[in-house]
PDB file with SEQRES, HELIX, SHEET and CRYST1 records, atoms N, CA, C and O in Angstrom:
SEQRES   1 A   85  ILE LYS GLU PHE PHE ILE VAL LYS LYS ILE ARG PHE TRP          
SEQRES   2 A   85  PRO SER GLN SER PRO ASP LEU ASN SER ILE GLU ASP LEU          
SEQRES   3 A   85  TRP GLN GLU LEU LYS LEU ARG THR GLY ASN LYS LYS HIS          
SEQRES   4 A   85  SER ASN LYS ALA GLU LEU TRP GLN ASP VAL GLN ILE GLN          
SEQRES   5 A   85  TRP GLN ASN LEU PRO GLN ASP ARG ILE SER ASN LEU ILE          
SEQRES   6 A   85  ALA SER MET PRO ARG ARG CYS ALA ALA VAL ILE ALA TYR          
SEQRES   7 A   85  LYS GLY MET THR THR LYS TYR                                  
HELIX    1 AA1 LYS A    2  VAL A    7  1                                   6    
HELIX    2 AA2 PRO A   18  LEU A   20  5                                   3    
HELIX    3 AA3 ILE A   23  GLY A   35  1                                  13    
HELIX    4 AA4 LYS A   42  GLN A   54  1                                  13    
HELIX    5 AA5 GLN A   58  ALA A   66  1                                   9    
HELIX    6 AA6 MET A   68  ALA A   77  1                                  10    
CRYST1    1.000    1.000    1.000  90.00  90.00  90.00 P 1           1          
ATOM      1  N   ILE A   1     101.318 101.101 132.822  1.00  0.00           N  
ATOM      2  CA  ILE A   1     101.126 101.851 131.598  1.00  0.00           C  
ATOM      3  C   ILE A   1      99.666 101.743 131.130  1.00  0.00           C  
ATOM      4  O   ILE A   1      99.042 102.723 130.724  1.00  0.00           O  
ATOM      5  N   LYS A   2      99.159 100.520 131.206  1.00  0.00           N  
ATOM      6  CA  LYS A   2      97.765 100.330 130.742  1.00  0.00           C  
ATOM      7  C   LYS A   2      96.797 101.178 131.589  1.00  0.00           C  
ATOM      8  O   LYS A   2      95.830 101.738 131.073  1.00  0.00           O  
ATOM      9  N   GLU A   3      97.082 101.258 132.901  1.00  0.00           N  
ATOM     10  CA  GLU A   3      96.234 102.074 133.772  1.00  0.00           C  
ATOM     11  C   GLU A   3      96.260 103.563 133.343  1.00  0.00           C  
ATOM     12  O   GLU A   3      95.235 104.246 133.340  1.00  0.00           O  
ATOM     13  N   PHE A   4      97.462 104.031 132.987  1.00  0.00           N  
ATOM     14  CA  PHE A   4      97.619 105.398 132.519  1.00  0.00           C  
ATOM     15  C   PHE A   4      96.747 105.653 131.283  1.00  0.00           C  
ATOM     16  O   PHE A   4      96.068 106.674 131.178  1.00  0.00           O  
ATOM     17  N   PHE A   5      96.788 104.709 130.368  1.00  0.00           N  
ATOM     18  CA  PHE A   5      95.979 104.817 129.151  1.00  0.00           C  
ATOM     19  C   PHE A   5      94.502 104.838 129.489  1.00  0.00           C  
ATOM     20  O   PHE A   5      93.730 105.573 128.873  1.00  0.00           O  
ATOM     21  N   ILE A   6      94.112 104.053 130.444  1.00  0.00           N  
ATOM     22  CA  ILE A   6      92.685 103.980 130.811  1.00  0.00           C  
ATOM     23  C   ILE A   6      92.275 105.290 131.459  1.00  0.00           C  
ATOM     24  O   ILE A   6      91.246 105.865 131.103  1.00  0.00           O  
ATOM     25  N   VAL A   7      93.081 105.772 132.420  1.00  0.00           N  
ATOM     26  CA  VAL A   7      92.758 107.033 133.112  1.00  0.00           C  
ATOM     27  C   VAL A   7      92.694 108.198 132.164  1.00  0.00           C  
ATOM     28  O   VAL A   7      91.804 109.041 132.281  1.00  0.00           O  
ATOM     29  N   LYS A   8      93.623 108.268 131.220  1.00  0.00           N  
ATOM     30  CA  LYS A   8      93.691 109.377 130.272  1.00  0.00           C  
ATOM     31  C   LYS A   8      92.765 109.188 129.054  1.00  0.00           C  
ATOM     32  O   LYS A   8      92.677 110.037 128.166  1.00  0.00           O  
ATOM     33  N   LYS A   9      92.069 108.011 129.060  1.00  0.00           N  
ATOM     34  CA  LYS A   9      91.168 107.669 127.969  1.00  0.00           C  
ATOM     35  C   LYS A   9      91.878 107.673 126.595  1.00  0.00           C  
ATOM     36  O   LYS A   9      91.385 108.186 125.590  1.00  0.00           O  
ATOM     37  N   ILE A  10      93.059 107.065 126.640  1.00  0.00           N  
ATOM     38  CA  ILE A  10      93.867 106.894 125.420  1.00  0.00           C  
ATOM     39  C   ILE A  10      93.683 105.451 124.969  1.00  0.00           C  
ATOM     40  O   ILE A  10      93.842 104.518 125.756  1.00  0.00           O  
ATOM     41  N   ARG A  11      93.348 105.279 123.695  1.00  0.00           N  
ATOM     42  CA  ARG A  11      93.187 103.925 123.170  1.00  0.00           C  
ATOM     43  C   ARG A  11      94.551 103.272 123.055  1.00  0.00           C  
ATOM     44  O   ARG A  11      95.497 103.858 122.530  1.00  0.00           O  
ATOM     45  N   PHE A  12      94.633 102.057 123.553  1.00  0.00           N  
ATOM     46  CA  PHE A  12      95.882 101.293 123.467  1.00  0.00           C  
ATOM     47  C   PHE A  12      96.111 100.860 122.015  1.00  0.00           C  
ATOM     48  O   PHE A  12      95.206 100.339 121.362  1.00  0.00           O  
ATOM     49  N   TRP A  13      97.302 101.076 121.534  1.00  0.00           N  
ATOM     50  CA  TRP A  13      97.658 100.676 120.192  1.00  0.00           C  
ATOM     51  C   TRP A  13      98.964  99.909 120.246  1.00  0.00           C  
ATOM     52  O   TRP A  13      99.994 100.489 120.589  1.00  0.00           O  
ATOM     53  N   PRO A  14      98.959  98.649 119.925  1.00  0.00           N  
ATOM     54  CA  PRO A  14     100.170  97.877 120.039  1.00  0.00           C  
ATOM     55  C   PRO A  14     101.330  98.467 119.257  1.00  0.00           C  
ATOM     56  O   PRO A  14     101.170  98.849 118.098  1.00  0.00           O  
ATOM     57  N   SER A  15     102.499  98.544 119.885  1.00  0.00           N  
ATOM     58  CA  SER A  15     103.657  99.175 119.234  1.00  0.00           C  
ATOM     59  C   SER A  15     104.192  98.346 118.085  1.00  0.00           C  
ATOM     60  O   SER A  15     104.922  98.849 117.231  1.00  0.00           O  
ATOM     61  N   GLN A  16     103.833  97.094 118.065  1.00  0.00           N  
ATOM     62  CA  GLN A  16     104.362  96.225 117.044  1.00  0.00           C  
ATOM     63  C   GLN A  16     103.297  95.694 116.083  1.00  0.00           C  
ATOM     64  O   GLN A  16     103.377  94.559 115.614  1.00  0.00           O  
ATOM     65  N   SER A  17     102.321  96.519 115.806  1.00  0.00           N  
ATOM     66  CA  SER A  17     101.247  96.158 114.898  1.00  0.00           C  
ATOM     67  C   SER A  17     101.864  95.839 113.535  1.00  0.00           C  
ATOM     68  O   SER A  17     102.413  96.736 112.896  1.00  0.00           O  
ATOM     69  N   PRO A  18     101.790  94.598 113.076  1.00  0.00           N  
ATOM     70  CA  PRO A  18     102.433  94.266 111.773  1.00  0.00           C  
ATOM     71  C   PRO A  18     101.883  95.060 110.606  1.00  0.00           C  
ATOM     72  O   PRO A  18     102.600  95.308 109.636  1.00  0.00           O  
ATOM     73  N   ASP A  19     100.613  95.468 110.681  1.00  0.00           N  
ATOM     74  CA  ASP A  19     100.032  96.216 109.588  1.00  0.00           C  
ATOM     75  C   ASP A  19     100.619  97.602 109.456  1.00  0.00           C  
ATOM     76  O   ASP A  19     100.551  98.201 108.383  1.00  0.00           O  
ATOM     77  N   LEU A  20     101.199  98.130 110.532  1.00  0.00           N  
ATOM     78  CA  LEU A  20     101.771  99.481 110.515  1.00  0.00           C  
ATOM     79  C   LEU A  20     103.292  99.428 110.612  1.00  0.00           C  
ATOM     80  O   LEU A  20     103.935 100.470 110.739  1.00  0.00           O  
ATOM     81  N   ASN A  21     103.860  98.272 110.557  1.00  0.00           N  
ATOM     82  CA  ASN A  21     105.297  98.120 110.740  1.00  0.00           C  
ATOM     83  C   ASN A  21     105.901  97.746 109.361  1.00  0.00           C  
ATOM     84  O   ASN A  21     106.268  96.596 109.120  1.00  0.00           O  
ATOM     85  N   SER A  22     105.988  98.729 108.493  1.00  0.00           N  
ATOM     86  CA  SER A  22     106.435  98.435 107.129  1.00  0.00           C  
ATOM     87  C   SER A  22     107.890  97.992 107.036  1.00  0.00           C  
ATOM     88  O   SER A  22     108.308  97.438 106.020  1.00  0.00           O  
ATOM     89  N   ILE A  23     108.668  98.237 108.101  1.00  0.00           N  
ATOM     90  CA  ILE A  23     110.061  97.790 108.078  1.00  0.00           C  
ATOM     91  C   ILE A  23     110.098  96.236 107.987  1.00  0.00           C  
ATOM     92  O   ILE A  23     111.073  95.660 107.504  1.00  0.00           O  
ATOM     93  N   GLU A  24     109.032  95.589 108.453  1.00  0.00           N  
ATOM     94  CA  GLU A  24     109.002  94.159 108.404  1.00  0.00           C  
ATOM     95  C   GLU A  24     109.019  93.617 106.948  1.00  0.00           C  
ATOM     96  O   GLU A  24     109.546  92.540 106.666  1.00  0.00           O  
ATOM     97  N   ASP A  25     108.420  94.417 106.050  1.00  0.00           N  
ATOM     98  CA  ASP A  25     108.468  94.037 104.633  1.00  0.00           C  
ATOM     99  C   ASP A  25     109.906  94.056 104.132  1.00  0.00           C  
ATOM    100  O   ASP A  25     110.312  93.190 103.358  1.00  0.00           O  
ATOM    101  N   LEU A  26     110.671  95.046 104.575  1.00  0.00           N  
ATOM    102  CA  LEU A  26     112.109  95.129 104.167  1.00  0.00           C  
ATOM    103  C   LEU A  26     112.916  94.040 104.800  1.00  0.00           C  
ATOM    104  O   LEU A  26     113.794  93.478 104.146  1.00  0.00           O  
ATOM    105  N   TRP A  27     112.654  93.705 106.080  1.00  0.00           N  
ATOM    106  CA  TRP A  27     113.383  92.620 106.720  1.00  0.00           C  
ATOM    107  C   TRP A  27     113.121  91.327 105.949  1.00  0.00           C  
ATOM    108  O   TRP A  27     114.048  90.550 105.721  1.00  0.00           O  
ATOM    109  N   GLN A  28     111.913  91.094 105.558  1.00  0.00           N  
ATOM    110  CA  GLN A  28     111.574  89.905 104.803  1.00  0.00           C  
ATOM    111  C   GLN A  28     112.312  89.832 103.488  1.00  0.00           C  
ATOM    112  O   GLN A  28     112.791  88.772 103.085  1.00  0.00           O  
ATOM    113  N   GLU A  29     112.398  90.958 102.831  1.00  0.00           N  
ATOM    114  CA  GLU A  29     113.133  90.991 101.561  1.00  0.00           C  
ATOM    115  C   GLU A  29     114.625  90.728 101.794  1.00  0.00           C  
ATOM    116  O   GLU A  29     115.256  90.023 101.007  1.00  0.00           O  
ATOM    117  N   LEU A  30     115.175  91.272 102.834  1.00  0.00           N  
ATOM    118  CA  LEU A  30     116.580  91.009 103.170  1.00  0.00           C  
ATOM    119  C   LEU A  30     116.800  89.522 103.457  1.00  0.00           C  
ATOM    120  O   LEU A  30     117.789  88.937 103.016  1.00  0.00           O  
ATOM    121  N   LYS A  31     115.886  88.929 104.188  1.00  0.00           N  
ATOM    122  CA  LYS A  31     115.973  87.500 104.475  1.00  0.00           C  
ATOM    123  C   LYS A  31     115.956  86.654 103.169  1.00  0.00           C  
ATOM    124  O   LYS A  31     116.705  85.686 103.033  1.00  0.00           O  
ATOM    125  N   LEU A  32     115.106  87.038 102.249  1.00  0.00           N  
ATOM    126  CA  LEU A  32     115.037  86.333 100.989  1.00  0.00           C  
ATOM    127  C   LEU A  32     116.324  86.495 100.188  1.00  0.00           C  
ATOM    128  O   LEU A  32     116.783  85.548  99.549  1.00  0.00           O  
ATOM    129  N   ARG A  33     116.908  87.691 100.220  1.00  0.00           N  
ATOM    130  CA  ARG A  33     118.115  87.962  99.454  1.00  0.00           C  
ATOM    131  C   ARG A  33     119.358  87.309 100.062  1.00  0.00           C  
ATOM    132  O   ARG A  33     120.309  87.017  99.337  1.00  0.00           O  
ATOM    133  N   THR A  34     119.368  87.075 101.373  1.00  0.00           N  
ATOM    134  CA  THR A  34     120.550  86.558 102.027  1.00  0.00           C  
ATOM    135  C   THR A  34     120.383  85.121 102.523  1.00  0.00           C  
ATOM    136  O   THR A  34     121.374  84.433 102.769  1.00  0.00           O  
ATOM    137  N   GLY A  35     119.164  84.674 102.669  1.00  0.00           N  
ATOM    138  CA  GLY A  35     118.874  83.382 103.307  1.00  0.00           C  
ATOM    139  C   GLY A  35     119.363  82.169 102.557  1.00  0.00           C  
ATOM    140  O   GLY A  35     119.703  81.173 103.197  1.00  0.00           O  
ATOM    141  N   ASN A  36     119.417  82.190 101.267  1.00  0.00           N  
ATOM    142  CA  ASN A  36     119.778  81.014 100.492  1.00  0.00           C  
ATOM    143  C   ASN A  36     121.261  80.924 100.233  1.00  0.00           C  
ATOM    144  O   ASN A  36     121.717  79.976  99.594  1.00  0.00           O  
ATOM    145  N   LYS A  37     122.021  81.878 100.708  1.00  0.00           N  
ATOM    146  CA  LYS A  37     123.455  81.883 100.472  1.00  0.00           C  
ATOM    147  C   LYS A  37     124.161  81.193 101.608  1.00  0.00           C  
ATOM    148  O   LYS A  37     123.670  81.199 102.737  1.00  0.00           O  
ATOM    149  N   LYS A  38     125.307  80.597 101.334  1.00  0.00           N  
ATOM    150  CA  LYS A  38     126.134  79.986 102.379  1.00  0.00           C  
ATOM    151  C   LYS A  38     127.115  81.021 102.870  1.00  0.00           C  
ATOM    152  O   LYS A  38     127.995  81.466 102.133  1.00  0.00           O  
ATOM    153  N   HIS A  39     126.957  81.394 104.108  1.00  0.00           N  
ATOM    154  CA  HIS A  39     127.893  82.343 104.745  1.00  0.00           C  
ATOM    155  C   HIS A  39     128.748  81.546 105.707  1.00  0.00           C  
ATOM    156  O   HIS A  39     128.233  80.766 106.508  1.00  0.00           O  
ATOM    157  N   SER A  40     130.059  81.743 105.628  1.00  0.00           N  
ATOM    158  CA  SER A  40     130.960  80.942 106.458  1.00  0.00           C  
ATOM    159  C   SER A  40     131.075  81.456 107.888  1.00  0.00           C  
ATOM    160  O   SER A  40     131.529  80.726 108.769  1.00  0.00           O  
ATOM    161  N   ASN A  41     130.672  82.700 108.130  1.00  0.00           N  
ATOM    162  CA  ASN A  41     130.740  83.221 109.502  1.00  0.00           C  
ATOM    163  C   ASN A  41     129.807  84.429 109.604  1.00  0.00           C  
ATOM    164  O   ASN A  41     129.221  84.875 108.618  1.00  0.00           O  
ATOM    165  N   LYS A  42     129.690  84.944 110.839  1.00  0.00           N  
ATOM    166  CA  LYS A  42     128.769  86.085 111.073  1.00  0.00           C  
ATOM    167  C   LYS A  42     129.229  87.321 110.345  1.00  0.00           C  
ATOM    168  O   LYS A  42     128.405  88.093 109.857  1.00  0.00           O  
ATOM    169  N   ALA A  43     130.547  87.529 110.258  1.00  0.00           N  
ATOM    170  CA  ALA A  43     131.079  88.722 109.576  1.00  0.00           C  
ATOM    171  C   ALA A  43     130.669  88.719 108.109  1.00  0.00           C  
ATOM    172  O   ALA A  43     130.254  89.747 107.572  1.00  0.00           O  
ATOM    173  N   GLU A  44     130.787  87.557 107.460  1.00  0.00           N  
ATOM    174  CA  GLU A  44     130.383  87.432 106.068  1.00  0.00           C  
ATOM    175  C   GLU A  44     128.907  87.652 105.877  1.00  0.00           C  
ATOM    176  O   GLU A  44     128.501  88.315 104.922  1.00  0.00           O  
ATOM    177  N   LEU A  45     128.091  87.114 106.759  1.00  0.00           N  
ATOM    178  CA  LEU A  45     126.658  87.344 106.723  1.00  0.00           C  
ATOM    179  C   LEU A  45     126.332  88.811 106.888  1.00  0.00           C  
ATOM    180  O   LEU A  45     125.524  89.362 106.140  1.00  0.00           O  
ATOM    181  N   TRP A  46     126.958  89.445 107.863  1.00  0.00           N  
ATOM    182  CA  TRP A  46     126.734  90.884 108.133  1.00  0.00           C  
ATOM    183  C   TRP A  46     127.101  91.708 106.894  1.00  0.00           C  
ATOM    184  O   TRP A  46     126.373  92.631 106.530  1.00  0.00           O  
ATOM    185  N   GLN A  47     128.203  91.388 106.257  1.00  0.00           N  
ATOM    186  CA  GLN A  47     128.640  92.112 105.090  1.00  0.00           C  
ATOM    187  C   GLN A  47     127.603  91.934 103.969  1.00  0.00           C  
ATOM    188  O   GLN A  47     127.274  92.896 103.276  1.00  0.00           O  
ATOM    189  N   ASP A  48     127.100  90.733 103.793  1.00  0.00           N  
ATOM    190  CA  ASP A  48     126.089  90.502 102.765  1.00  0.00           C  
ATOM    191  C   ASP A  48     124.814  91.261 103.057  1.00  0.00           C  
ATOM    192  O   ASP A  48     124.210  91.838 102.152  1.00  0.00           O  
ATOM    193  N   VAL A  49     124.385  91.266 104.351  1.00  0.00           N  
ATOM    194  CA  VAL A  49     123.203  92.012 104.712  1.00  0.00           C  
ATOM    195  C   VAL A  49     123.366  93.492 104.357  1.00  0.00           C  
ATOM    196  O   VAL A  49     122.455  94.108 103.803  1.00  0.00           O  
ATOM    197  N   GLN A  50     124.536  94.055 104.682  1.00  0.00           N  
ATOM    198  CA  GLN A  50     124.795  95.461 104.392  1.00  0.00           C  
ATOM    199  C   GLN A  50     124.763  95.737 102.886  1.00  0.00           C  
ATOM    200  O   GLN A  50     124.231  96.761 102.457  1.00  0.00           O  
ATOM    201  N   ILE A  51     125.319  94.849 102.095  1.00  0.00           N  
ATOM    202  CA  ILE A  51     125.319  94.982 100.649  1.00  0.00           C  
ATOM    203  C   ILE A  51     123.880  94.946 100.128  1.00  0.00           C  
ATOM    204  O   ILE A  51     123.473  95.779  99.319  1.00  0.00           O  
ATOM    205  N   GLN A  52     123.113  93.943 100.622  1.00  0.00           N  
ATOM    206  CA  GLN A  52     121.738  93.790 100.160  1.00  0.00           C  
ATOM    207  C   GLN A  52     120.889  94.989 100.578  1.00  0.00           C  
ATOM    208  O   GLN A  52     120.017  95.418  99.823  1.00  0.00           O  
ATOM    209  N   TRP A  53     121.133  95.538 101.776  1.00  0.00           N  
ATOM    210  CA  TRP A  53     120.403  96.710 102.226  1.00  0.00           C  
ATOM    211  C   TRP A  53     120.668  97.863 101.293  1.00  0.00           C  
ATOM    212  O   TRP A  53     119.743  98.585 100.921  1.00  0.00           O  
ATOM    213  N   GLN A  54     121.922  98.051 100.905  1.00  0.00           N  
ATOM    214  CA  GLN A  54     122.256  99.155  99.976  1.00  0.00           C  
ATOM    215  C   GLN A  54     121.616  98.938  98.615  1.00  0.00           C  
ATOM    216  O   GLN A  54     121.336  99.900  97.900  1.00  0.00           O  
ATOM    217  N   ASN A  55     121.386  97.706  98.259  1.00  0.00           N  
ATOM    218  CA  ASN A  55     120.812  97.376  96.932  1.00  0.00           C  
ATOM    219  C   ASN A  55     119.306  97.296  96.896  1.00  0.00           C  
ATOM    220  O   ASN A  55     118.733  97.007  95.845  1.00  0.00           O  
ATOM    221  N   LEU A  56     118.624  97.550  98.048  1.00  0.00           N  
ATOM    222  CA  LEU A  56     117.195  97.592  97.988  1.00  0.00           C  
ATOM    223  C   LEU A  56     116.732  98.715  97.073  1.00  0.00           C  
ATOM    224  O   LEU A  56     117.193  99.848  97.208  1.00  0.00           O  
ATOM    225  N   PRO A  57     115.841  98.425  96.158  1.00  0.00           N  
ATOM    226  CA  PRO A  57     115.408  99.466  95.255  1.00  0.00           C  
ATOM    227  C   PRO A  57     114.706 100.625  95.979  1.00  0.00           C  
ATOM    228  O   PRO A  57     113.813 100.416  96.799  1.00  0.00           O  
ATOM    229  N   GLN A  58     115.126 101.826  95.658  1.00  0.00           N  
ATOM    230  CA  GLN A  58     114.567 103.002  96.304  1.00  0.00           C  
ATOM    231  C   GLN A  58     113.066 103.117  96.110  1.00  0.00           C  
ATOM    232  O   GLN A  58     112.359 103.603  96.992  1.00  0.00           O  
ATOM    233  N   ASP A  59     112.572 102.668  94.950  1.00  0.00           N  
ATOM    234  CA  ASP A  59     111.125 102.746  94.698  1.00  0.00           C  
ATOM    235  C   ASP A  59     110.351 101.799  95.633  1.00  0.00           C  
ATOM    236  O   ASP A  59     109.200 102.066  95.978  1.00  0.00           O  
ATOM    237  N   ARG A  60     111.000 100.684  96.043  1.00  0.00           N  
ATOM    238  CA  ARG A  60     110.380  99.786  96.999  1.00  0.00           C  
ATOM    239  C   ARG A  60     110.177 100.498  98.338  1.00  0.00           C  
ATOM    240  O   ARG A  60     109.112 100.420  98.950  1.00  0.00           O  
ATOM    241  N   ILE A  61     111.234 101.194  98.773  1.00  0.00           N  
ATOM    242  CA  ILE A  61     111.169 101.902 100.027  1.00  0.00           C  
ATOM    243  C   ILE A  61     110.161 103.068  99.925  1.00  0.00           C  
ATOM    244  O   ILE A  61     109.371 103.291 100.842  1.00  0.00           O  
ATOM    245  N   SER A  62     110.198 103.785  98.836  1.00  0.00           N  
ATOM    246  CA  SER A  62     109.269 104.888  98.642  1.00  0.00           C  
ATOM    247  C   SER A  62     107.836 104.409  98.629  1.00  0.00           C  
ATOM    248  O   SER A  62     106.959 105.076  99.177  1.00  0.00           O  
ATOM    249  N   ASN A  63     107.579 103.272  98.016  1.00  0.00           N  
ATOM    250  CA  ASN A  63     106.223 102.710  97.975  1.00  0.00           C  
ATOM    251  C   ASN A  63     105.736 102.342  99.366  1.00  0.00           C  
ATOM    252  O   ASN A  63     104.573 102.563  99.701  1.00  0.00           O  
ATOM    253  N   LEU A  64     106.627 101.780 100.178  1.00  0.00           N  
ATOM    254  CA  LEU A  64     106.248 101.438 101.538  1.00  0.00           C  
ATOM    255  C   LEU A  64     105.916 102.702 102.342  1.00  0.00           C  
ATOM    256  O   LEU A  64     104.947 102.721 103.101  1.00  0.00           O  
ATOM    257  N   ILE A  65     106.691 103.712 102.179  1.00  0.00           N  
ATOM    258  CA  ILE A  65     106.420 105.006 102.857  1.00  0.00           C  
ATOM    259  C   ILE A  65     105.085 105.548 102.393  1.00  0.00           C  
ATOM    260  O   ILE A  65     104.261 105.960 103.210  1.00  0.00           O  
ATOM    261  N   ALA A  66     104.866 105.551 101.098  1.00  0.00           N  
ATOM    262  CA  ALA A  66     103.626 106.072 100.518  1.00  0.00           C  
ATOM    263  C   ALA A  66     102.409 105.244 100.954  1.00  0.00           C  
ATOM    264  O   ALA A  66     101.288 105.753 100.946  1.00  0.00           O  
ATOM    265  N   SER A  67     102.607 104.024 101.321  1.00  0.00           N  
ATOM    266  CA  SER A  67     101.490 103.154 101.744  1.00  0.00           C  
ATOM    267  C   SER A  67     100.995 103.424 103.154  1.00  0.00           C  
ATOM    268  O   SER A  67      99.934 102.929 103.536  1.00  0.00           O  
ATOM    269  N   MET A  68     101.732 104.193 103.933  1.00  0.00           N  
ATOM    270  CA  MET A  68     101.363 104.408 105.335  1.00  0.00           C  
ATOM    271  C   MET A  68      99.986 105.035 105.537  1.00  0.00           C  
ATOM    272  O   MET A  68      99.269 104.598 106.438  1.00  0.00           O  
ATOM    273  N   PRO A  69      99.566 106.048 104.742  1.00  0.00           N  
ATOM    274  CA  PRO A  69      98.203 106.550 104.949  1.00  0.00           C  
ATOM    275  C   PRO A  69      97.149 105.450 104.660  1.00  0.00           C  
ATOM    276  O   PRO A  69      96.152 105.359 105.375  1.00  0.00           O  
ATOM    277  N   ARG A  70      97.361 104.629 103.634  1.00  0.00           N  
ATOM    278  CA  ARG A  70      96.402 103.554 103.333  1.00  0.00           C  
ATOM    279  C   ARG A  70      96.431 102.509 104.450  1.00  0.00           C  
ATOM    280  O   ARG A  70      95.388 101.981 104.835  1.00  0.00           O  
ATOM    281  N   ARG A  71      97.604 102.217 104.960  1.00  0.00           N  
ATOM    282  CA  ARG A  71      97.703 101.228 106.055  1.00  0.00           C  
ATOM    283  C   ARG A  71      96.967 101.744 107.293  1.00  0.00           C  
ATOM    284  O   ARG A  71      96.211 101.006 107.924  1.00  0.00           O  
ATOM    285  N   CYS A  72      97.194 103.016 107.638  1.00  0.00           N  
ATOM    286  CA  CYS A  72      96.518 103.610 108.792  1.00  0.00           C  
ATOM    287  C   CYS A  72      95.001 103.550 108.626  1.00  0.00           C  
ATOM    288  O   CYS A  72      94.267 103.178 109.542  1.00  0.00           O  
ATOM    289  N   ALA A  73      94.554 103.930 107.423  1.00  0.00           N  
ATOM    290  CA  ALA A  73      93.103 103.937 107.150  1.00  0.00           C  
ATOM    291  C   ALA A  73      92.542 102.547 107.257  1.00  0.00           C  
ATOM    292  O   ALA A  73      91.443 102.366 107.782  1.00  0.00           O  
ATOM    293  N   ALA A  74      93.264 101.555 106.774  1.00  0.00           N  
ATOM    294  CA  ALA A  74      92.779 100.169 106.835  1.00  0.00           C  
ATOM    295  C   ALA A  74      92.686  99.704 108.275  1.00  0.00           C  
ATOM    296  O   ALA A  74      91.697  99.077 108.656  1.00  0.00           O  
ATOM    297  N   VAL A  75      93.696  99.997 109.084  1.00  0.00           N  
ATOM    298  CA  VAL A  75      93.682  99.563 110.474  1.00  0.00           C  
ATOM    299  C   VAL A  75      92.519 100.226 111.214  1.00  0.00           C  
ATOM    300  O   VAL A  75      91.837  99.588 112.016  1.00  0.00           O  
ATOM    301  N   ILE A  76      92.308 101.490 110.940  1.00  0.00           N  
ATOM    302  CA  ILE A  76      91.185 102.202 111.559  1.00  0.00           C  
ATOM    303  C   ILE A  76      89.857 101.596 111.114  1.00  0.00           C  
ATOM    304  O   ILE A  76      88.972 101.370 111.939  1.00  0.00           O  
ATOM    305  N   ALA A  77      89.711 101.331 109.813  1.00  0.00           N  
ATOM    306  CA  ALA A  77      88.471 100.767 109.260  1.00  0.00           C  
ATOM    307  C   ALA A  77      88.193  99.357 109.866  1.00  0.00           C  
ATOM    308  O   ALA A  77      87.044  98.985 110.107  1.00  0.00           O  
ATOM    309  N   TYR A  78      89.264  98.609 110.096  1.00  0.00           N  
ATOM    310  CA  TYR A  78      89.118  97.238 110.634  1.00  0.00           C  
ATOM    311  C   TYR A  78      89.169  97.244 112.145  1.00  0.00           C  
ATOM    312  O   TYR A  78      89.227  96.175 112.753  1.00  0.00           O  
ATOM    313  N   LYS A  79      89.149  98.409 112.777  1.00  0.00           N  
ATOM    314  CA  LYS A  79      89.176  98.584 114.223  1.00  0.00           C  
ATOM    315  C   LYS A  79      90.325  97.821 114.872  1.00  0.00           C  
ATOM    316  O   LYS A  79      90.164  97.173 115.906  1.00  0.00           O  
ATOM    317  N   GLY A  80      91.484  97.918 114.235  1.00  0.00           N  
ATOM    318  CA  GLY A  80      92.692  97.314 114.799  1.00  0.00           C  
ATOM    319  C   GLY A  80      92.888  95.825 114.442  1.00  0.00           C  
ATOM    320  O   GLY A  80      93.908  95.231 114.790  1.00  0.00           O  
ATOM    321  N   MET A  81      91.945  95.257 113.774  1.00  0.00           N  
ATOM    322  CA  MET A  81      92.070  93.854 113.386  1.00  0.00           C  
ATOM    323  C   MET A  81      93.004  93.724 112.167  1.00  0.00           C  
ATOM    324  O   MET A  81      93.404  94.727 111.576  1.00  0.00           O  
ATOM    325  N   THR A  82      93.334  92.519 111.813  1.00  0.00           N  
ATOM    326  CA  THR A  82      94.242  92.267 110.721  1.00  0.00           C  
ATOM    327  C   THR A  82      93.726  92.807 109.388  1.00  0.00           C  
ATOM    328  O   THR A  82      92.545  92.676 109.067  1.00  0.00           O  
ATOM    329  N   THR A  83      94.619  93.409 108.628  1.00  0.00           N  
ATOM    330  CA  THR A  83      94.300  93.941 107.298  1.00  0.00           C  
ATOM    331  C   THR A  83      95.106  93.186 106.252  1.00  0.00           C  
ATOM    332  O   THR A  83      95.817  92.231 106.565  1.00  0.00           O  
ATOM    333  N   LYS A  84      94.986  93.622 105.023  1.00  0.00           N  
ATOM    334  CA  LYS A  84      95.769  92.967 103.959  1.00  0.00           C  
ATOM    335  C   LYS A  84      97.245  93.300 104.039  1.00  0.00           C  
ATOM    336  O   LYS A  84      98.047  92.653 103.366  1.00  0.00           O  
ATOM    337  N   TYR A  85      97.636  94.285 104.837  1.00  0.00           N  
ATOM    338  CA  TYR A  85      98.993  94.648 104.929  1.00  0.00           C  
ATOM    339  C   TYR A  85      99.725  93.780 105.953  1.00  0.00           C  
ATOM    340  O   TYR A  85     100.924  93.955 106.167  1.00  0.00           O  
TER     341      TYR A  85                                                      
END                                                                             
């Protein structure tokens, strides 16, 4: 794959760039919401995760979506290096 990118002169961009992976912010929030609770089994944990997912504030999700142009601009400005995101 890397050779293909080189031949086609396509810049390699890691698929898991944390600065552009805003879902990670939501996973972190879910961990905080479910991590301190005592779950007796996997089914109970899964049920709690689903409940917490449904209860994530829509404005939080909307803000993450709205932040994508700023995130992209920051990654470009920092030439792919770590940003504040």
